[in-house]
C-alpha positions, 0 to 999 in steps of 0.5 A: 858598181852593182854587186857581182859586177866588174868595172868593165861591166859597170862602165858598159852599163853606165854608158848606156844608162847615162848617155844612151850609148851601147858599146860591147865590152870588148870595144872598151879599153881601160885607161887606168885606175885613179885612186889618189887620196883626197881626189874627191872632197865628198869621200874616198873614191876610186875611179876605173876609167874606160874609153872606146872609139865609136864607128860613127858619131852617135847622139848621146841621150841623157838618162837615169840620173844624168840631166844632160848628155853631149859631146865636147871637143877636147880643146873646149872642155868646160871646167871638170870636177876633181881630177877629171881633167887628168883622167881625160888627159891620160885617156887622150895619150 
């Protein structure tokens, strides 16, 4: 998050910067906050996750510090880091 930015604002900005997808903040739904101690071996991190439903399929484009961007079927996700599989599961409830 940038200084003075809410987690919602950061999610909208990061989605555009990392995947080239623009979504109004009003269309984002907060999934939850993930703050378990030890959830990331790199240090203490808190994640506030959001989801949105797109009106039509948009091809993501990697940008900023993303090396690639693509859609994955939920039943064929690759191995995910840290507790990210849990975050996806909560978002998919």
